[in-house]
Steps between C-alpha positions, in 0.01 A plus 500: 500500500610181324651703213703706748609184677612335175682821396680509836613137454616570145690809626699281740816356340511225761137396436565488126817292558311257729215448253724477195728246670197295608351496147829409332561229762156352456538493119842339536365234737208428270727450202753298701223269619409437137851410390616318816187321616554633855138597562563542871751786459363808677586872535603434860763252374649738246526771766782297656709454182675838485605464864671158480877521444654253255709344775199491732332715762402416857127480570518787757678722254255413223209589729663831582564583132144413397350668806287211620523255792740207510200268519348645180830476314550150636165392357582649159843339503341163589263533204779603261716219630219246429475650152873445451589865466691544829712291725636528853873441546739530793649844546879458460560783748277335767426130480191539719337744257338437164508706185213526259615494136374421156525136403634408155136481383428831673791676324372365166148618589631840596676530165179391323315765699748765385436394137127542560559845656719584203211429266273723703764776494525461121125544472519809721774640278276457194203659677689789666808536284845346555663826611230567755523151649881517504484838677251358753731209565798732554296722730375204706857370534614842624210503749587147617867587542405809700260317728746214563780748575274668758417165666134570417474173309688188599587208277 
């Protein structure tokens, strides 16, 4: 039974994407902790990063994009704000609202994180072959573009 279950999970593209993304994310966080000294950076924190616009994103919109409650996003934003990665600023289109955006330190950290991810991608290219990894990247971009155009994925 367990073999059939594992085979069914491996046969699911979505399951493979979920697990692969988690493993790459965990490795990236582990390496970033080593170079940055931010031992308190967690997977839950990095889940927000792709959904924060450079100019800032309202908390309610961020919660919608990530698919969790405003309260849960608020707690993560509070933690990232204390770490210096995010800041809250007035929304220029509505002075009563706040935008969540990367601080100067947060933008630098994000760039450092992309360097770490680049090193992981280079290692994958050695292990799997550059053409294969390039093709995978192109295919994932096509999938992302399709899903975003269908409003399946937001942010």
